[in-house]
The first five atom37 places (N, CA, C, CB, O) and aatype in JSON, in Angstrom:
{
  "aatype": [20, 20, 20, 20, 20, 20, 20, 20, 20, 20, 20, 20, 20, 20, 20, 20, 20, 20, 20, 20, 20, 20, 20, 20, 20, 20, 20, 20, 20, 20, 20, 20, 20, 20, 20, 20, 20, 20, 20, 20, 20, 20, 20, 20, 20, 20, 20, 20, 20, 20, 20, 20, 20, 20, 20, 20, 20, 20, 20, 20, 20, 20, 20, 20, 20, 20, 20, 20, 20, 20, 20, 20, 20, 20, 20, 20, 20, 20, 20, 20, 20, 20, 20, 20, 20, 20, 20, 20, 20, 20, 20, 20, 20, 20, 20, 20, 20, 20, 20, 20],
  "atom_mask": [
    [1, 1, 1, 1, 1],
    [1, 1, 1, 1, 1],
    [1, 1, 1, 1, 1],
    [1, 1, 1, 1, 1],
    [1, 1, 1, 1, 1],
    [1, 1, 1, 1, 1],
    [1, 1, 1, 1, 1],
    [1, 1, 1, 1, 1],
    [1, 1, 1, 1, 1],
    [1, 1, 1, 1, 1],
    [1, 1, 1, 1, 1],
    [1, 1, 1, 1, 1],
    [1, 1, 1, 1, 1],
    [1, 1, 1, 1, 1],
    [1, 1, 1, 1, 1],
    [1, 1, 1, 1, 1],
    [1, 1, 1, 1, 1],
    [1, 1, 1, 1, 1],
    [1, 1, 1, 1, 1],
    [1, 1, 1, 1, 1],
    [1, 1, 1, 1, 1],
    [1, 1, 1, 1, 1],
    [1, 1, 1, 1, 1],
    [1, 1, 1, 1, 1],
    [1, 1, 1, 1, 1],
    [1, 1, 1, 1, 1],
    [1, 1, 1, 1, 1],
    [1, 1, 1, 1, 1],
    [1, 1, 1, 1, 1],
    [1, 1, 1, 1, 1],
    [1, 1, 1, 1, 1],
    [1, 1, 1, 1, 1],
    [1, 1, 1, 1, 1],
    [1, 1, 1, 1, 1],
    [1, 1, 1, 1, 1],
    [1, 1, 1, 1, 1],
    [1, 1, 1, 1, 1],
    [1, 1, 1, 1, 1],
    [1, 1, 1, 1, 1],
    [1, 1, 1, 1, 1],
    [1, 1, 1, 1, 1],
    [1, 1, 1, 1, 1],
    [1, 1, 1, 1, 1],
    [1, 1, 1, 1, 1],
    [1, 1, 1, 1, 1],
    [1, 1, 1, 1, 1],
    [1, 1, 1, 1, 1],
    [1, 1, 1, 1, 1],
    [1, 1, 1, 1, 1],
    [1, 1, 1, 1, 1],
    [1, 1, 1, 1, 1],
    [1, 1, 1, 1, 1],
    [1, 1, 1, 1, 1],
    [1, 1, 1, 1, 1],
    [1, 1, 1, 1, 1],
    [1, 1, 1, 1, 1],
    [1, 1, 1, 1, 1],
    [1, 1, 1, 1, 1],
    [1, 1, 1, 1, 1],
    [1, 1, 1, 1, 1],
    [1, 1, 1, 1, 1],
    [1, 1, 1, 1, 1],
    [1, 1, 1, 1, 1],
    [1, 1, 1, 1, 1],
    [1, 1, 1, 1, 1],
    [1, 1, 1, 1, 1],
    [1, 1, 1, 1, 1],
    [1, 1, 1, 1, 1],
    [1, 1, 1, 1, 1],
    [1, 1, 1, 1, 1],
    [1, 1, 1, 1, 1],
    [1, 1, 1, 1, 1],
    [1, 1, 1, 1, 1],
    [1, 1, 1, 1, 1],
    [1, 1, 1, 1, 1],
    [1, 1, 1, 1, 1],
    [1, 1, 1, 1, 1],
    [1, 1, 1, 1, 1],
    [1, 1, 1, 1, 1],
    [1, 1, 1, 1, 1],
    [1, 1, 1, 1, 1],
    [1, 1, 1, 1, 1],
    [1, 1, 1, 1, 1],
    [1, 1, 1, 1, 1],
    [1, 1, 1, 1, 1],
    [1, 1, 1, 1, 1],
    [1, 1, 1, 1, 1],
    [1, 1, 1, 1, 1],
    [1, 1, 1, 1, 1],
    [1, 1, 1, 1, 1],
    [1, 1, 1, 1, 1],
    [1, 1, 1, 1, 1],
    [1, 1, 1, 1, 1],
    [1, 1, 1, 1, 1],
    [1, 1, 1, 1, 1],
    [1, 1, 1, 1, 1],
    [1, 1, 1, 1, 1],
    [1, 1, 1, 1, 1],
    [1, 1, 1, 1, 1],
    [1, 1, 1, 1, 1]
  ],
  "atom_positions": [
    [[-57.46, -49.79, -42.76], [-56.88, -49.33, -44.0], [-57.9, -49.55, -45.11], [-55.55, -50.07, -44.3], [-58.47, -50.63, -45.26]],
    [[-58.13, -48.52, -45.89], [-59.05, -48.59, -47.02], [-58.25, -48.36, -48.3], [-60.22, -47.55, -46.88], [-57.48, -47.4, -48.39]],
    [[-58.43, -49.23, -49.27], [-57.76, -49.11, -50.56], [-58.82, -49.08, -51.65], [-56.76, -50.27, -50.78], [-59.7, -49.93, -51.7]],
    [[-58.72, -48.08, -52.52], [-59.67, -47.95, -53.62], [-58.85, -47.75, -54.9], [-60.67, -46.74, -53.39], [-57.85, -47.03, -54.89]],
    [[-59.26, -48.39, -55.97], [-58.55, -48.29, -57.24], [-59.53, -47.83, -58.32], [-57.9, -49.65, -57.63], [-60.63, -48.36, -58.45]],
    [[-59.09, -46.83, -59.1], [-59.88, -46.34, -60.23], [-59.0, -46.34, -61.47], [-60.45, -44.92, -59.95], [-57.79, -46.13, -61.39]],
    [[-59.62, -46.58, -62.6], [-58.92, -46.54, -63.87], [-59.68, -45.63, -64.83], [-58.76, -47.97, -64.47], [-60.84, -45.88, -65.14]],
    [[-59.0, -44.57, -65.3], [-59.6, -43.61, -66.22], [-58.58, -43.18, -67.26], [-60.15, -42.39, -65.46], [-57.46, -42.8, -66.91]],
    [[-58.95, -43.22, -68.52], [-58.11, -42.73, -69.61], [-56.69, -43.28, -69.56], [-58.07, -41.22, -69.59], [-55.73, -42.53, -69.8]],
    [[-56.54, -44.55, -69.26], [-55.23, -45.18, -69.27], [-54.38, -44.89, -68.04], [-54.49, -44.75, -70.46], [-53.19, -45.22, -68.02]],
    [[-54.97, -44.28, -67.02], [-54.26, -43.99, -65.77], [-54.96, -44.72, -64.65], [-54.19, -42.44, -65.48], [-56.18, -44.61, -64.48]],
    [[-54.19, -45.48, -63.88], [-54.73, -46.16, -62.72], [-54.35, -45.36, -61.48], [-54.21, -47.63, -62.62], [-53.18, -45.01, -61.29]],
    [[-55.34, -45.07, -60.64], [-55.09, -44.34, -59.4], [-55.45, -45.24, -58.23], [-55.9, -43.01, -59.34], [-56.53, -45.82, -58.17]],
    [[-54.51, -45.35, -57.29], [-54.7, -46.14, -56.08], [-54.83, -45.15, -54.92], [-53.5, -47.15, -55.85], [-53.91, -44.39, -54.65]],
    [[-55.97, -45.18, -54.25], [-56.22, -44.31, -53.11], [-56.0, -45.11, -51.83], [-57.67, -43.72, -53.16], [-56.61, -46.15, -51.61]],
    [[-55.11, -44.6, -50.98], [-54.81, -45.25, -49.71], [-55.33, -44.37, -48.58], [-53.28, -45.51, -49.55], [-55.09, -43.16, -48.55]],
    [[-56.05, -44.99, -47.64], [-56.62, -44.22, -46.53], [-56.43, -44.99, -45.23], [-58.12, -43.93, -46.78], [-56.74, -46.18, -45.15]],
    [[-55.92, -44.3, -44.23], [-55.76, -44.91, -42.91], [-54.3, -45.15, -42.57], [-56.51, -46.22, -42.85], [-53.42, -44.37, -42.92]],
    [[-54.07, -46.25, -41.87], [-52.73, -46.59, -41.4], [-52.23, -47.83, -42.13], [-52.73, -46.82, -39.87], [-52.87, -48.88, -42.09]],
    [[-51.09, -47.71, -42.78], [-50.48, -48.84, -43.47], [-49.4, -49.39, -42.55], [-49.89, -48.42, -44.88], [-48.24, -48.98, -42.59]],
    [[-49.82, -50.35, -41.71], [-48.9, -50.92, -40.74], [-48.89, -52.44, -40.86], [-49.28, -50.49, -39.32], [-49.49, -53.0, -41.79]],
    [[-48.23, -53.1, -39.95], [-48.07, -54.54, -40.02], [-49.43, -55.26, -40.04], [-47.24, -55.03, -38.85], [-49.59, -56.25, -40.75]],
    [[-50.38, -54.76, -39.28], [-51.68, -55.44, -39.21], [-52.52, -55.28, -40.47], [-52.44, -54.92, -38.03], [-53.44, -56.06, -40.7]],
    [[-52.22, -54.27, -41.3], [-53.02, -54.04, -42.51], [-52.27, -54.37, -43.8], [-53.48, -52.61, -42.54], [-52.86, -54.36, -44.87]],
    [[-50.99, -54.64, -43.71], [-50.16, -54.8, -44.91], [-50.58, -55.96, -45.81], [-48.74, -55.0, -44.52], [-50.66, -55.79, -47.02]],
    [[-50.86, -57.11, -45.23], [-51.21, -58.25, -46.09], [-52.53, -58.01, -46.82], [-51.29, -59.53, -45.26], [-52.68, -58.4, -47.98]],
    [[-53.49, -57.38, -46.15], [-54.76, -57.05, -46.82], [-54.53, -56.03, -47.93], [-55.79, -56.51, -45.79], [-55.1, -56.14, -49.01]],
    [[-53.7, -55.04, -47.65], [-53.41, -54.01, -48.65], [-52.72, -54.63, -49.87], [-52.52, -52.91, -48.05], [-53.03, -54.28, -51.01]],
    [[-51.8, -55.54, -49.63], [-51.13, -56.23, -50.75], [-52.13, -56.94, -51.64], [-50.1, -57.24, -50.22], [-52.02, -56.89, -52.87]],
    [[-53.11, -57.59, -51.05], [-54.14, -58.29, -51.83], [-54.99, -57.3, -52.62], [-55.03, -59.14, -50.9], [-55.36, -57.56, -53.77]],
    [[-55.31, -56.17, -52.0], [-56.19, -55.2, -52.64], [-55.53, -54.46, -53.8], [-56.67, -54.2, -51.62], [-56.23, -53.97, -54.69]],
    [[-54.2, -54.38, -53.82], [-53.53, -53.67, -54.92], [-53.07, -54.6, -56.04], [-52.35, -52.9, -54.38], [-52.39, -54.15, -56.96]],
    [[-53.42, -55.87, -55.98], [-53.04, -56.8, -57.05], [-53.42, -56.33, -58.45], [-53.69, -58.14, -56.79], [-52.66, -56.58, -59.39]],
    [[-54.55, -55.65, -58.65], [-54.88, -55.17, -60.0], [-53.81, -54.24, -60.59], [-56.2, -54.45, -59.97], [-53.7, -54.14, -61.81]],
    [[-53.05, -53.58, -59.75], [-52.0, -52.68, -60.24], [-50.94, -53.48, -60.98], [-51.36, -51.89, -59.08], [-50.42, -53.02, -62.0]],
    [[-50.61, -54.65, -60.5], [-49.59, -55.49, -61.13], [-50.07, -56.01, -62.48], [-49.23, -56.66, -60.23], [-49.26, -56.26, -63.38]],
    [[-51.38, -56.17, -62.63], [-51.94, -56.8, -63.82], [-52.48, -55.81, -64.85], [-53.03, -57.73, -63.41], [-52.84, -56.22, -65.96]],
    [[-52.55, -54.54, -64.52], [-53.17, -53.56, -65.41], [-52.33, -53.31, -66.66], [-53.39, -52.26, -64.67], [-51.1, -53.46, -66.65]],
    [[-53.01, -52.95, -67.72], [-52.32, -52.54, -68.94], [-51.93, -51.06, -68.89], [-53.21, -52.81, -70.16], [-51.17, -50.59, -69.73]],
    [[-52.45, -50.34, -67.9], [-52.13, -48.91, -67.74], [-50.63, -48.73, -67.52], [-52.93, -48.29, -66.57], [-50.02, -49.46, -66.74]],
    [[-50.07, -47.78, -68.2], [-48.64, -47.5, -68.04], [-48.37, -46.42, -66.98], [-48.04, -47.07, -69.37], [-47.25, -46.29, -66.5]],
    [[-49.4, -45.67, -66.63], [-49.27, -44.61, -65.63], [-50.07, -45.0, -64.4], [-49.74, -43.23, -66.19], [-51.26, -45.27, -64.48]],
    [[-49.39, -45.02, -63.25], [-50.02, -45.38, -61.99], [-49.76, -44.26, -61.0], [-49.47, -46.75, -61.46], [-48.62, -43.82, -60.81]],
    [[-50.83, -43.8, -60.37], [-50.71, -42.75, -59.35], [-51.14, -43.35, -58.02], [-51.58, -41.49, -59.71], [-52.2, -43.97, -57.92]],
    [[-50.32, -43.17, -57.01], [-50.68, -43.59, -55.67], [-51.04, -42.33, -54.89], [-49.51, -44.39, -54.97], [-50.18, -41.5, -54.61]],
    [[-52.31, -42.21, -54.55], [-52.8, -41.04, -53.84], [-52.73, -41.31, -52.33], [-54.26, -40.7, -54.27], [-53.42, -42.19, -51.81]],
    [[-51.89, -40.55, -51.66], [-51.66, -40.72, -50.22], [-52.27, -39.6, -49.39], [-50.18, -40.81, -49.94], [-51.91, -39.44, -48.22]],
    [[-53.18, -38.84, -49.97], [-53.72, -37.68, -49.27], [-54.48, -38.06, -48.01], [-54.64, -36.91, -50.18], [-54.67, -37.22, -47.12]],
    [[-54.92, -39.31, -47.9], [-55.63, -39.76, -46.7], [-54.86, -40.86, -45.95], [-57.01, -40.27, -47.07], [-55.4, -41.5, -45.05]],
    [[-53.61, -41.07, -46.34], [-52.77, -42.03, -45.64], [-52.19, -41.35, -44.41], [-51.64, -42.59, -46.57], [-51.5, -40.33, -44.53]],
    [[-52.46, -41.89, -43.24], [-52.07, -41.26, -41.98], [-50.71, -41.72, -41.47], [-53.11, -41.53, -40.94], [-50.01, -40.96, -40.79]],
    [[-50.34, -42.95, -41.79], [-49.14, -43.54, -41.2], [-48.64, -44.64, -42.11], [-49.43, -44.1, -39.78], [-49.43, -45.31, -42.77]],
    [[-47.32, -44.82, -42.14], [-46.75, -45.93, -42.89], [-45.62, -46.55, -42.07], [-46.23, -45.47, -44.28], [-44.73, -45.85, -41.6]],
    [[-45.68, -47.86, -41.91], [-44.64, -48.62, -41.22], [-43.72, -49.25, -42.26], [-45.26, -49.7, -40.29], [-43.96, -49.12, -43.47]],
    [[-42.7, -49.92, -41.8], [-41.75, -50.56, -42.73], [-42.45, -51.57, -43.62], [-40.61, -51.24, -41.95], [-42.04, -51.76, -44.77]],
    [[-43.48, -52.22, -43.13], [-44.22, -53.18, -43.96], [-44.94, -52.46, -45.1], [-45.23, -53.97, -43.11], [-45.09, -53.01, -46.19]],
    [[-45.38, -51.24, -44.85], [-46.0, -50.43, -45.91], [-44.97, -49.97, -46.92], [-46.71, -49.23, -45.31], [-45.24, -49.95, -48.12]],
    [[-43.79, -49.6, -46.44], [-42.71, -49.21, -47.36], [-42.34, -50.37, -48.27], [-41.46, -48.73, -46.58], [-42.05, -50.18, -49.45]],
    [[-42.36, -51.58, -47.71], [-42.05, -52.77, -48.52], [-43.06, -52.93, -49.65], [-42.04, -54.03, -47.64], [-42.7, -53.33, -50.75]],
    [[-44.32, -52.61, -49.4], [-45.35, -52.69, -50.44], [-45.05, -51.69, -51.55], [-46.75, -52.42, -49.85], [-45.13, -52.03, -52.73]],
    [[-44.69, -50.47, -51.18], [-44.32, -49.46, -52.17], [-43.15, -49.94, -53.02], [-43.98, -48.13, -51.49], [-43.17, -49.82, -54.24]],
    [[-42.12, -50.48, -52.36], [-40.93, -50.94, -53.08], [-41.25, -52.11, -53.99], [-39.84, -51.32, -52.09], [-40.8, -52.14, -55.14]],
    [[-42.0, -53.07, -53.51], [-42.39, -54.22, -54.34], [-43.17, -53.79, -55.56], [-43.22, -55.21, -53.52], [-42.95, -54.28, -56.67]],
    [[-44.07, -52.85, -55.35], [-44.87, -52.33, -56.46], [-43.97, -51.69, -57.51], [-45.9, -51.31, -55.94], [-44.14, -51.92, -58.71]],
    [[-43.03, -50.91, -57.06], [-42.1, -50.25, -57.98], [-41.25, -51.27, -58.73], [-41.21, -49.27, -57.22], [-41.12, -51.19, -59.95]],
    [[-40.67, -52.2, -58.01], [-39.77, -53.18, -58.61], [-40.48, -54.12, -59.58], [-39.08, -53.98, -57.54], [-39.87, -54.58, -60.55]],
    [[-41.74, -54.4, -59.33], [-42.49, -55.31, -60.21], [-43.09, -54.62, -61.42], [-43.57, -55.97, -59.43], [-43.32, -55.27, -62.44]],
    [[-43.36, -53.32, -61.33], [-44.02, -52.64, -62.44], [-43.04, -51.94, -63.39], [-45.01, -51.64, -61.91], [-43.33, -51.8, -64.57]],
    [[-41.91, -51.49, -62.89], [-40.95, -50.8, -63.75], [-40.5, -51.64, -64.95], [-39.73, -50.4, -62.94], [-40.45, -51.13, -66.06]],
    [[-40.17, -52.92, -64.75], [-39.77, -53.73, -65.91], [-40.86, -53.87, -66.97], [-39.35, -55.1, -65.45], [-40.58, -54.21, -68.12]],
    [[-42.1, -53.62, -66.58], [-43.22, -53.68, -67.51], [-43.44, -52.35, -68.23], [-44.49, -54.09, -66.78], [-44.38, -52.21, -69.0]],
    [[-42.56, -51.38, -67.96], [-42.67, -50.07, -68.59], [-43.7, -49.17, -67.94], [-43.0, -50.23, -70.02], [-44.14, -48.2, -68.56]],
    [[-44.08, -49.48, -66.72], [-45.07, -48.66, -66.02], [-44.35, -47.6, -65.19], [-45.97, -49.55, -65.13], [-43.23, -47.81, -64.72]],
    [[-45.02, -46.47, -65.01], [-44.46, -45.36, -64.24], [-45.35, -45.09, -63.05], [-44.32, -44.08, -65.12], [-46.57, -44.98, -63.19]],
    [[-44.74, -44.99, -61.87], [-45.5, -44.74, -60.64], [-45.19, -43.35, -60.12], [-45.18, -45.8, -59.58], [-44.03, -42.96, -60.0]],
    [[-46.24, -42.61, -59.81], [-46.13, -41.3, -59.18], [-46.89, -41.34, -57.86], [-46.68, -40.16, -60.1], [-47.87, -42.07, -57.72]],
    [[-46.43, -40.56, -56.89], [-47.08, -40.48, -55.59], [-47.58, -39.05, -55.42], [-46.11, -40.89, -54.42], [-46.85, -38.09, -55.71]],
    [[-48.82, -38.91, -54.96], [-49.34, -37.56, -54.74], [-50.03, -37.47, -53.38], [-50.32, -37.17, -55.87], [-50.49, -38.46, -52.82]],
    [[-50.09, -36.24, -52.88], [-50.85, -35.95, -51.68], [-50.23, -36.44, -50.39], [-52.17, -36.52, -51.81], [-50.94, -36.61, -49.4]],
    [[-48.95, -36.68, -50.38], [-48.3, -37.22, -49.18], [-48.08, -36.1, -48.16], [-46.97, -37.89, -49.55], [-47.59, -35.03, -48.5]],
    [[-48.44, -36.36, -46.92], [-48.23, -35.39, -45.84], [-46.73, -35.23, -45.58], [-48.97, -35.84, -44.54], [-45.92, -36.06, -46.0]],
    [[-46.39, -34.17, -44.9], [-44.98, -33.92, -44.6], [-44.41, -35.02, -43.69], [-44.81, -32.55, -43.93], [-43.25, -35.41, -43.83]],
    [[-45.22, -35.51, -42.77], [-44.75, -36.58, -41.87], [-44.4, -37.84, -42.65], [-45.82, -36.9, -40.81], [-43.37, -38.47, -42.39]],
    [[-45.25, -38.21, -43.6], [-44.95, -39.39, -44.43], [-43.78, -39.11, -45.36], [-46.18, -39.8, -45.25], [-42.95, -39.99, -45.6]],
    [[-43.71, -37.91, -45.87], [-42.59, -37.53, -46.75], [-41.27, -37.62, -45.98], [-42.79, -36.08, -47.3], [-40.25, -38.0, -46.55]],
    [[-41.29, -37.27, -44.7], [-40.08, -37.39, -43.87], [-39.63, -38.85, -43.76], [-40.34, -36.8, -42.47], [-38.44, -39.13, -43.78]],
    [[-40.59, -39.76, -43.64], [-40.26, -41.19, -43.6], [-39.62, -41.61, -44.92], [-41.52, -42.05, -43.31], [-38.62, -42.34, -44.93]],
    [[-40.19, -41.16, -46.02], [-39.62, -41.48, -47.33], [-38.22, -40.88, -47.48], [-40.55, -40.97, -48.46], [-37.33, -41.5, -48.06]],
    [[-38.03, -39.68, -46.96], [-36.71, -39.03, -47.02], [-35.69, -39.83, -46.21], [-36.79, -37.58, -46.49], [-34.58, -40.09, -46.69]],
    [[-36.05, -40.23, -44.99], [-35.13, -40.95, -44.11], [-34.72, -42.31, -44.67], [-35.75, -41.12, -42.75], [-33.61, -42.78, -44.41]],
    [[-35.61, -42.93, -45.41], [-35.34, -44.27, -45.93], [-34.77, -44.27, -47.35], [-36.61, -45.09, -45.89], [-34.43, -45.32, -47.89]],
    [[-34.68, -43.09, -47.95], [-34.17, -43.0, -49.31], [-35.22, -43.26, -50.38], [-33.06, -43.97, -49.48], [-34.89, -43.27, -51.57]],
    [[-36.46, -43.46, -49.99], [-37.52, -43.72, -50.95], [-37.86, -42.5, -51.79], [-38.76, -44.21, -50.23], [-38.42, -42.63, -52.88]],
    [[-37.53, -41.32, -51.3], [-37.8, -40.1, -52.05], [-37.12, -40.13, -53.41], [-37.33, -38.86, -51.26], [-37.65, -39.61, -54.39]],
    [[-35.96, -40.75, -53.48], [-35.21, -40.85, -54.72], [-35.79, -41.88, -55.69], [-33.78, -41.18, -54.43], [-35.46, -41.86, -56.87]],
    [[-36.63, -42.76, -55.2], [-37.17, -43.84, -56.02], [-38.46, -43.49, -56.74], [-37.4, -45.04, -55.17], [-38.76, -44.04, -57.79]],
    [[-39.22, -42.56, -56.16], [-40.54, -42.23, -56.68], [-40.61, -40.8, -57.15], [-41.59, -42.49, -55.62], [-39.87, -39.93, -56.67]],
    [[-41.51, -40.55, -58.11], [-41.83, -39.2, -58.53], [-43.0, -38.72, -57.68], [-42.17, -39.13, -60.06], [-43.96, -39.46, -57.47]],
    [[-42.9, -37.5, -57.19], [-43.96, -36.92, -56.37], [-44.64, -35.81, -57.16], [-43.39, -36.38, -55.03], [-43.99, -34.91, -57.7]],
    [[-45.97, -35.89, -57.22], [-46.74, -34.89, -57.96], [-47.71, -34.2, -57.03], [-47.49, -35.53, -59.15], [-48.46, -33.32, -57.47]]
  ]
}
């Protein structure tokens, strides 16, 4: 799993690449810590290179949402494949996030 974070013009973009599963979740959680601490109010999670997500990966998405919303931050998800979108649909996560 590769995680890259960029910040431009007040927007933070998190690029996820590979498989977000149980074996990579704890490392991914550590790598996205800057998202919790950023002053940026707009956060985009780019999933165009995310191949797979397990329940541990969904937990990361949910934690990120629950921790940043009270700070007035907005999270959008982009580039999600249909297979990943189906997982989000089945779990009800589609209703929690904005997709761009």
